[in-house]
Each structure stands twice: as C-alpha cells, then as structure tokens.
C-alpha positions in Angstrom: 20.7 35.3 -58.1 18.9 35.5 -55.2 21.0 37.4 -52.2 20.6 34.4 -50.0 21.3 31.8 -52.2 24.9 30.5 -52.5 26.8 31.1 -55.8 27.2 27.6 -56.8 23.3 26.9 -56.3 20.1 28.2 -57.4 17.6 30.1 -55.0 15.4 27.5 -54.2 17.1 24.2 -53.7 16.0 21.4 -55.6 13.8 19.0 -53.7 13.3 21.5 -50.9 10.3 20.2 -48.9 9.6 23.6 -47.1 6.7 24.9 -48.9 6.8 29.0 -49.6 3.4 31.1 -48.5 2.8 33.8 -50.8 0.6 36.2 -49.3 -2.1 37.5 -51.8 -1.3 40.9 -50.8 1.6 43.1 -49.7 -0.1 46.0 -48.2 1.3 48.8 -50.0 3.7 47.1 -52.3 2.2 46.3 -55.9 3.3 45.2 -59.2 4.5 49.3 -59.8 6.9 48.9 -56.6 8.6 45.6 -58.3 8.2 47.2 -62.0 10.1 50.3 -60.8 13.1 48.5 -58.7 13.1 46.8 -62.1 13.3 50.3 -64.1 15.7 51.4 -61.8 18.4 48.5 -62.2 18.0 48.6 -66.0 18.4 52.6 -66.7 18.4 53.9 -63.0 21.4 55.6 -60.6 24.4 52.9 -61.1 23.6 53.2 -64.9 23.5 56.9 -64.8 26.9 57.2 -62.9 28.5 54.5 -64.9 27.7 56.6 -68.3 28.7 60.1 -66.2 32.1 58.7 -64.8 32.5 57.3 -68.4 32.0 61.1 -70.2 33.9 62.7 -67.8 37.0 60.2 -68.2 36.6 60.3 -71.9 36.5 64.2 -71.7 39.7 64.0 -69.4 41.7 62.0 -71.9 40.7 64.0 -75.0 42.0 67.2 -73.0 45.1 65.3 -72.3 45.4 64.8 -76.1 44.9 68.1 -76.9 47.8 69.7 -74.7 50.2 66.8 -76.1 48.9 68.3 -79.4 50.5 72.0 -78.5 50.6 73.8 -81.6 48.8 71.4 -84.0 45.8 73.4 -85.0 44.8 71.0 -87.4 44.4 68.1 -84.3 42.6 70.6 -82.1 40.1 71.7 -84.5 39.6 67.7 -85.4 38.8 66.8 -82.0 36.7 70.4 -81.2 33.5 69.1 -82.1 33.9 66.0 -80.2 34.7 67.7 -77.1 31.8 69.9 -77.3 29.5 66.9 -77.5 30.9 65.7 -74.6 30.8 69.0 -72.5 27.0 68.8 -73.5 26.5 65.4 -72.5 27.8 65.9 -69.0 26.3 69.0 -68.5 23.2 67.2 -69.1 24.0 64.6 -66.5 24.7 67.6 -64.1 21.4 69.0 -64.6 19.6 65.8 -63.5 21.7 65.7 -60.7 20.3 69.4 -59.6 16.5 67.7 -59.8 16.3 68.1 -56.1 12.6 66.7 -56.6 13.8 63.5 -58.6 16.6 63.2 -55.8 13.9 63.4 -53.1 11.7 60.5 -54.9 14.8 58.2 -55.5 15.3 58.6 -52.1 11.8 58.0 -50.6 11.6 54.7 -52.6 15.0 53.5 -51.7 13.7 53.9 -48.1 10.6 51.9 -49.0 12.8 49.1 -50.7 15.3 49.0 -47.8 12.2 48.4 -45.0 10.3 46.1 -47.4 13.9 43.9 -47.8 14.2 43.9 -43.8 10.5 43.1 -43.6 11.2 40.0 -46.0 14.1 39.3 -44.1 12.0 39.2 -40.6 14.4 41.5 -38.9 13.4 41.9 -35.2 12.9 45.3 -33.6 16.6 45.4 -32.5 17.1 44.7 -36.6 20.7 42.7 -35.5 21.1 40.2 -35.7 19.0 39.0 -38.5 17.2 35.5 -37.6 18.5 32.3 -38.7 18.0 30.7 -41.1 17.2 33.1 -43.6 13.5 33.3 -44.5 12.8 31.2 -47.4 11.0 34.2 -49.3 14.0 36.2 -48.8 16.2 33.9 -50.1 14.4 34.4 -53.4 14.7 38.0 -53.3 17.3 39.3 -56.5 20.3 41.0 -55.9 19.5 44.1 -57.8 17.0 45.0 -55.4 19.4 45.6 -53.0 21.4 46.9 -55.4 18.9 49.5 -56.2 19.2 50.9 -52.5 22.8 51.1 -52.5 23.2 52.9 -55.7 20.5 55.4 -55.2 22.2 56.5 -51.6 25.9 56.4 -53.8 24.4 58.8 -56.8 22.9 61.4 -54.4 26.4 61.1 -52.2 28.7 61.6 -55.4 26.3 64.3 -56.9 24.7 66.1 -54.3 25.9 65.4 -51.0 24.3 68.6 -49.5 20.7 66.3 -49.6 22.3 63.5 -47.5 23.0 66.3 -45.1 19.3 67.7 -45.1 17.9 64.0 -44.7 15.9 63.9 -41.4 17.7 61.7 -38.7 14.8 58.7 -38.9 15.2 58.6 -42.5 19.0 58.5 -42.1 18.6 55.8 -39.5 16.4 53.8 -41.4 19.2 53.3 -44.2 21.7 52.3 -41.6 19.6 50.1 -40.1 19.4 48.4 -43.9 23.0 48.9 -44.3 24.1 47.3 -40.9 21.5 44.5 -40.9 23.0 43.0 -44.1 26.8 44.0 -44.1 26.9 42.2 -40.8 24.9 38.7 -42.2 26.9 36.7 -44.3 23.9 34.0 -43.9 21.5 36.5 -46.0 24.0 38.3 -48.3 26.4 35.6 -49.5 27.9 37.6 -52.3 31.0 39.2 -50.6 31.2 41.7 -53.6 27.5 42.8 -52.6 28.4 42.7 -48.8 31.3 45.2 -49.6 29.1 47.5 -51.5 27.0 47.8 -48.2 29.9 49.2 -46.5 31.4 51.6 -49.1 28.1 53.3 -49.2 27.9 53.1 -45.4 31.4 55.4 -45.8 29.1 58.0 -47.8 27.5 58.7 -44.7 30.8 60.2 -43.3 30.7 64.3 -43.5 33.2 65.7 -45.3 34.5 69.4 -46.2 32.8 71.9 -48.6 35.7 70.9 -51.2 33.5 67.6 -51.5 30.3 69.1 -51.9 28.8 69.2 -48.2 27.5 72.7 -47.9 26.2 72.0 -44.2 29.1 71.4 -42.3 27.6 67.6 -42.2 24.0 68.1 -40.8 22.3 65.5 -39.5 25.5 63.3 -40.7 27.7 64.9 -38.0 25.9 62.8 -35.1 24.4 59.8 -36.9 27.1 57.4 -36.4 27.0 58.3 -32.5 23.2 58.2 -32.0 22.8 55.1 -34.2 23.0 52.4 -31.6 22.9 49.6 -34.1 26.0 50.9 -35.6 27.8 51.4 -32.2 27.3 47.8 -31.1 27.9 46.2 -34.7 29.9 48.2 -36.8 33.4 47.5 -35.4 32.4 43.6 -35.4 31.3 43.8 -38.9 34.5 45.7 -40.0 37.0 43.5 -38.5 35.1 40.4 -39.9 34.6 41.7 -43.6 38.3 42.7 -43.6 39.0 39.1 -43.2 36.3 37.4 -45.0 37.1 39.6 -48.5 40.9 38.4 -48.4 39.1 35.3 -50.8 36.1 36.0 -53.1 36.9 33.4 -55.9 36.6 36.4 -58.3 39.3 36.6 -61.1 39.7 40.1 -59.8 39.8 39.0 -56.2 43.5 40.6 -55.3 42.7 44.4 -56.5 38.9 44.3 -55.1 39.7 43.3 -51.5 41.9 46.8 -51.6 38.9 48.8 -52.7 36.8 47.7 -50.1 39.1 48.1 -47.5 39.9 51.1 -48.3 36.2 51.9 -47.6 36.4 50.1 -44.1 39.4 52.1 -43.5 37.6 55.2 -44.1 34.8 54.2 -41.5 37.2 53.2 -38.9 39.5 56.1 -38.5 36.2 58.2 -38.8 34.0 56.4 -36.1 37.4 56.0 -33.7 37.0 59.7 -32.7 33.8 58.8 -30.9 34.6 57.3 -27.1 31.7 54.6 -27.8 33.4 53.3 -30.6 37.0 53.1 -28.8 35.0 51.0 -26.4 33.9 48.4 -29.1 37.5 48.3 -30.4 38.7 47.5 -27.0 35.7 44.5 -26.7 36.4 43.4 -30.0 40.4 42.8 -29.4 38.8 40.4 -26.7 38.3 37.6 -29.4 42.2 37.3 -29.7 42.0 34.8 -32.9 39.8 37.0 -35.1 41.4 40.0 -34.2 44.9 38.7 -35.0 43.9 37.4 -38.3 42.6 41.0 -38.6 45.6 42.8 -37.9 47.9 40.1 -39.8 46.0 41.0 -43.1 46.3 44.3 -42.3 50.1 43.9 -42.0 50.1 42.1 -45.5 48.5 45.1 -47.3 50.9 47.4 -45.6 53.6 45.7 -46.3 52.4 45.1 -50.1 51.6 48.6 -50.6 54.6 50.1 -49.4 57.3 47.5 -51.1 55.2 48.5 -54.3 55.6 52.4 -53.8 59.3 52.5 -52.5 60.2 50.1 -55.5 58.8 52.9 -58.0 59.8 56.3 -56.3 63.6 55.3 -57.4 62.2 54.9 -61.2 60.7 58.4 -60.7 63.6 60.0 -59.7 65.9 58.2 -62.4 63.6 60.2 -64.9 63.6 63.3 -63.5 67.6 63.3 -63.5 67.3 62.0 -67.1 64.9 65.2 -67.9 67.4 67.4 -66.6 70.4 65.4 -68.3 72.0 67.2 -71.6 71.1 64.0 -73.1 67.5 64.7 -72.6 67.3 67.1 -75.6 68.8 64.7 -77.9 66.1 62.1 -77.8 63.2 62.3 -80.4 59.6 63.6 -79.4 58.3 60.1 -79.6 60.7 59.0 -76.8 60.2 62.0 -74.6 56.4 61.5 -74.9 57.1 58.0 -74.1 59.3 58.5 -71.0 56.5 61.4 -69.9 53.9 58.8 -69.8 56.1 56.3 -67.8 56.5 59.1 -65.5 52.9 60.2 -65.1 52.2 56.2 -64.6 54.7 56.0 -61.7 53.4 58.9 -60.0 49.7 57.9 -60.5 50.9 54.1 -59.1 53.0 55.4 -56.4 50.4 57.7 -55.0 48.0 55.2 -55.2 50.0 52.8 -52.9 50.9 55.2 -50.6 47.5 56.5 -49.9 46.4 53.1 -49.1 49.7 52.9 -46.9 49.2 56.0 -44.9 45.6 54.9 -44.1 46.6 51.5 -43.0 49.5 52.9 -40.9 47.1 55.1 -39.0 44.8 52.6 -38.5 47.8 50.4 -37.2 48.7 53.4 -34.8 45.1 53.2 -33.7 44.8 49.9 -32.6 48.1 49.3 -31.0 47.5 52.7 -28.9 44.0 51.3 -27.7 44.6 47.2 -27.6 48.3 46.3 -27.2 47.7 42.5 -26.2 47.0 41.1 -29.7 50.2 42.7 -31.2 52.3 41.3 -28.4 50.8 37.7 -28.7 53.2 35.0 -29.5 51.7 34.9 -33.3 52.2 38.5 -34.0 54.8 40.1 -31.9 58.0 38.7 -33.9 56.3 39.9 -37.2 55.6 43.1 -35.6 59.2 43.5 -35.0 60.4 42.9 -38.3 57.6 45.2 -39.9 58.5 48.0 -37.8 62.3 47.2 -38.6 62.1 46.6 -42.7 59.9 49.7 -43.3 61.8 52.1 -41.1 65.3 50.7 -42.8 63.6 51.3 -46.0 62.5 54.9 -45.2 65.8 56.4 -43.2 68.3 53.7 -44.2 71.4 53.7 -46.1 69.3 53.8 -49.3 67.5 56.9 -48.4 68.6 59.2 -51.2 67.2 57.0 -53.8 63.7 58.2 -52.4 64.7 61.6 -53.0 62.6 63.2 -55.8 61.6 66.6 -57.0 57.9 66.7 -55.6 57.2 64.4 -53.3 53.7 65.9 -52.3 52.7 65.1 -55.7 53.0 61.4 -55.0 51.7 61.7 -51.7 55.5 60.9 -50.3 55.5 61.9 -46.6 58.3 60.3 -45.0 58.4 62.4 -42.0 54.9 61.6 -41.1 55.8 57.9 -42.0 58.4 57.6 -39.3 56.0 59.6 -36.7 53.1 56.8 -37.2 56.1 53.8 -37.2 57.7 55.1 -34.2 54.2 56.1 -32.3 53.3 52.3 -33.1 56.6 51.0 -31.7 56.5 53.0 -28.7 52.9 51.4 -28.1 54.2 48.3 -28.1 57.4 49.0 -26.1 55.2 48.7 -22.7 56.9 45.6 -22.7 60.0 47.1 -24.0 62.7 44.3 -23.6 60.2 41.6 -24.8 59.4 43.7 -27.8 63.2 44.8 -28.3 63.9 40.9 -28.8 61.6 40.9 -31.5 62.7 43.9 -33.4 66.6 42.4 -33.4 65.6 38.8 -33.9 65.8 39.3 -38.1 69.2 40.6 -38.1 68.6 40.9 -42.0 66.7 43.8 -41.3 67.8 45.0 -37.7 70.6 48.1 -38.0 71.1 49.9 -34.7 72.7 52.9 -36.5 69.4 53.5 -38.4 67.2 53.1 -35.2 69.7 56.1 -33.7 69.3 58.0 -37.1 65.2 58.0 -36.7 65.8 59.2 -33.5 67.9 62.4 -34.3 65.5 62.9 -37.2 62.3 63.4 -34.5 64.5 65.5 -32.7 65.8 67.7 -35.2 62.3 68.1 -37.0 60.4 68.2 -33.6 58.3 65.1 -34.9 57.2 64.4 -31.2 57.7 66.0 -27.9 60.9 65.5 -25.7 59.6 62.8 -23.2 58.5 60.7 -26.5 62.0 61.1 -28.0 63.5 60.2 -24.7 61.6 57.1 -24.7 62.6 56.3 -27.9 66.0 56.9 -27.4 66.0 54.5 -24.1 64.0 51.7 -26.3 66.9 51.8 -29.0 69.5 51.4 -26.3 67.5 48.4 -24.9 67.4 47.0 -28.8 71.2 47.3 -28.6 71.2 45.3 -25.4 69.3 42.7 -26.8 71.4 42.6 -30.0 74.2 41.7 -27.7 72.2 38.7 -25.9 71.0 37.3 -29.1 74.6 37.1 -30.6 75.9 35.7 -27.6 73.3 33.0 -27.1 73.8 32.1 -31.0 77.3 31.8 -29.8 76.8 29.4 -26.8 74.3 27.6 -28.9 76.7 26.5 -31.7 75.5 24.0 -34.0 71.9 23.1 -33.7 71.0 19.5 -34.2 68.5 19.6 -37.8 66.1 17.6 -35.7 65.4 21.1 -33.5 65.7 23.3 -36.7 62.2 24.8 -38.8 62.9 23.1 -41.9 61.3 26.6 -43.5 63.4 28.9 -41.3 66.3 26.7 -40.6 66.2 28.4 -37.0 65.9 26.9 -33.3 62.5 26.1 -32.8 60.9 27.0 -29.1 57.4 25.5 -29.7 57.4 22.7 -32.4 54.0 21.6 -33.5 53.3 18.8 -36.1 51.3 19.5 -39.4 48.8 16.1 -39.4 47.9 17.3 -43.1 51.5 16.5 -44.0 53.3 15.2 -41.4 56.1 17.7 -41.1 57.0 19.6 -37.9 57.4 23.4 -37.8 57.6 26.4 -34.9 54.5 27.1 -34.1 54.7 31.3 -34.9 56.3 30.0 -38.7 53.1 28.1 -39.4 50.7 30.2 -37.5 52.1 33.5 -39.6 51.0 31.1 -42.7 47.6 30.0 -41.5 46.6 33.5 -40.3 46.6 34.5 -44.1 45.8 31.3 -46.0 44.3 28.1 -43.9 46.5 25.6 -45.9 49.6 23.2 -45.4 52.3 24.9 -47.0 53.8 22.0 -48.1 50.7 20.4 -50.0 48.0 23.0 -49.6 45.6 20.6 -47.8 42.7 22.7 -45.8 44.7 23.3 -42.1 43.6 25.6 -39.7 45.7 26.8 -36.1 43.4 24.4 -33.9 44.5 21.3 -36.1 48.1 21.9 -35.0 49.4 18.6 -32.6 52.0 20.4 -30.2 55.2 18.2 -30.2 55.7 18.3 -26.0 58.3 15.7 -25.8 60.5 17.6 -28.7 59.7 20.7 -27.0 61.5 19.5 -23.7 64.5 18.4 -25.2 65.0 21.4 -27.1 64.6 23.4 -23.8 67.1 20.7 -22.3 69.4 21.4 -25.4 69.3 25.2 -24.8 69.9 24.9 -21.0 73.1 22.8 -21.6 74.7 25.0 -23.9 73.9 28.0 -22.0 75.8 26.4 -19.0 78.4 25.3 -20.7 79.1 28.7 -22.4 79.0 30.4 -18.9 81.2 27.7 -17.2 83.8 28.1 -20.1 83.5 31.9 -19.5 84.0 31.6 -15.7 86.9 29.2 -16.4 88.6 31.5 -19.0 88.2 34.6 -16.3 
C-alpha cells in the first residue's frame, strides 16, 4: 500500500481528475535505485534482524532445555549437533554485522532514500510541517520505501551502535529530518504502525552506555537532540499526539502494540527532558489543555493497568516460593515440579515487564506534574489523580503489604521504595493547591485510608527516601487530608437522602455540573462522562460517537442542585446551633 493512501482505499482514487506528471529523469535516481530499495526490502536489514533474533531465541530455548535435561547424557548428545549449527549460523550473522564497509554503504543508501522521500513530499526548507495536501506522486510511494530506511538505522543501532556514534552531524541531521517530518504528519503517513516505527527508530538515536555497545560515550549522538532544531520544536507535540492516536489502530493486536510504541516514546521523553529547551516545549504543549488532558488520562490508564497486572501476580510468585520451601515440595513428582518452575518463571517475566512499564510511566508523570500542574488540577483530571495516588499507595503500603514480599524483588524489578518516592513526589507537585487536591484524595472513601498515608510518611523518614523539608510538607498534607475527610463526612450527613434526579446514574453520587448526552438523552455529571470520553469518544449507553464539545450543560438543573446543597447545609448548621 502507498504510505500516503488510506488503509481502506487504493493509492490513486478511482476517477481522480488530477493528472500525475512523471518526470523523464529523476536526476541521480535510476532504476538501480528502485531495484536496490526492493532488494533491501526483500532480503535486507529487516529480514536479517528477524532471522538473527529467531536464531538467538532458538539457541536460548535449546540451552534452557539442556539445563532442564540435567544428567541425561543421551538427550544432551542429541541436541549437540543442532546447537552447533545454530551457533555457526549466529556467528555468520555477527560477522556480517562487523562488516563496516557494508554498514557504511547501507547507511549512505538509506540517507539518499530519506532525502528522496522528503523531496517527493515537497518538504520545505524548514522540513516541517509538510505541505498539505500530500503530493499525488508521494501518495503512490509504497510503504516499504520508508521501512528500508528505518530498518537500516535499526539494524546498525542494534548490532553496531558505535557506527552511529561516529556518523557526522549532517548525516544524523538528515536522518532526524526524515524521522521528524513523517512521524509528525498523519496526512502523509496514515498507518499508525509506520508512524510508530519512525518514533521507535528515533529512540535508537539516544546515546547509551558501554554495556549496550556504545564505545565512544555517545559521540555525536550526545548533542544531536539539542542541536537539531526541528526535533526541539516538534518532538514533544509529536509524542503527545501519537500517544493519543495509537490508542485505536484497528489492528487485532492494537491492545499490545500500543504499549510497545508508547515505551519507545517514554524513552524519548525522559531522555530529552534533561535539556531545558525540551522542558520549555513541554510547558508550551500543556497550554493545549484538551490535548494534554487526553494524553495524561491515557497515561493514567496505562499505569493503572500495568500496576494492577503486576501487583496481582506478585502474591502468586510468593505462594510458589513458599511452596518450594515447604515439606510438601519433595513429595511432588518431577513433572509437577517442572510445571511449577515454569509457572514461576512466566510470572516473574510478566511482572518484570509490567513493572518496567509502570516505572517508566511514573517517572514521566512525576516530570509532567513538576513542570506543568494546571492540567492535573483541572476539573477533568483532579479527582482521578486523587483516586490514582490513593489506590496505588494503598496497594504498596497498605494492609496487604506482606502479600508482596518475595525472596528476590530485584529479579522482577519490584522496587516499592522507588515507587512510593515517585508517588509522593507527584502528590506534592499537585499539592500546590493543598485543600483542593486533598479533597480529591479523600473523595473516594473506598480507597482513602488515613493510616496508610501516615505510614508512608514514616517510611519516607525511616528509610531517608526524601529530605526533611519534603517529609514535613507531606505530613502536613496528610493532616489536611484528615481535615478534608471530616468535612466530607459532615457534608454527607448534612445532605442526607439525595433526590434521584440530582444523582449521577452511573456513580449514584450528587452531580455538581450536570450535562445532557444528546446521543442517548441521559444526564450525567460532567466529570463522569468526560473521564469516559477522554479514553473512548462514544456514548457509554449506546456507543454512538460522542465528543466533549457535544455535551449540553443543564443550567437550570445545576442551579436547583446548588440550591438543594445550600439549603441542606443551612439546615444542618441551624440544627447544630440549636442543639448547642
């Protein structure tokens, strides 16, 4: 399919009136260029990497089988020949990866192809934004032309990253121009997977340590993101927009694919956030409140899901570990032991994956809440942030903490002290409006537990997780939460039984800002329906398309609710005064 063509339509629309002028000469571009593109697509870097990883995985699993075989000499000998062939095959690939001349030629061709693609898109001197609509000739370019460039950079980054370190800045800038121009243009690259591939490859340009193959302390990659002006201006908006766009792709694997792409985006965001120019870009991006709130809301969805999945599995790991230490373990058959060991390894791998993703997202949340607090304290997010902080702290430091104690927490990436530190830092970032955020924290009585917050304050002090001033601020905030809890209980007592017309039909709570859903005719509190719409723009009652701007405020009903609350408060205060 052509890169600029919709997934559901052919590259050139049937009956299109516009004629495409085909130049008799592409300058230096010849048939050899297109033959090379096609050849690299069929047997090039993508195929090489897949085969190499497949070979490595097969070798790993065979080594696992060999270890499980124990003293079985017969089984070991039967696998020896196959393992030797796999070793030879992998070494052949690794020899090819060491061919610097071949890698250099491939990178030169990838650079040529990237500039050719930008030329076809009629990229201006500033590269971004690309002109709209997409040029007709550009819409006819097959997606594999882009993939060849991306896979070449990926191949070098994963096999010989030191080659990338030594590339001249003009070459790196050309690659960044290509990556940023097309990653930021939904009109030119309609496939969300291909746009995700652009950002994935962008993350491979982050300089890393020697243990990951970087031998020159990053080389020119160290200054690339700071000096590339297009990235400085466009990377953050591109990341936030794509985080939203990848939520729904239409693929049967979209639920899992979105987390993979968002992981690459998280790497990029956390890396560039160390540079002041990108922090300024984050603050500017947060001024688009609707977009930024959707971005944060989806990140909250991801963190909540991953933490729930991890914390649900850790007690199962603990149970299996205790089972191995019990006298009953020796009574099990070898098959039962092997099955239990396999279950344990699977659980550990899953938990490690979920906790790694959670940790990355918490770091991003801490960064964003530190640099721009207004979206987090908006009516659309503040209550959700309060419930989130409460629920996660309760799971990590609450009454069921013992269920999370395993023999080797580092093995599964479980670092509760670090997680508590991130959560309390996010909490204090939002506590600039102390009373308002404290009310959000205590709003959901099912999650709020004052004793748990007190315990967290003690843990911060006992383990020296934060400095004295921070701990004092947190203790003060917990006291404010206790005060707000008392206020909330008094208000509930004062309101008494709430008329059904004033209740949100989904939460059964008193509405503050009732709105009509025109697609179904139901009335909900704005915070309830907006929370749903930030993740899924459909009416929760009939699944018809519904957006936030379509909601109809119910002014008269809101006024009646306010009068009801004011009257009940007055009656309660009058009754209290009389009783005294």
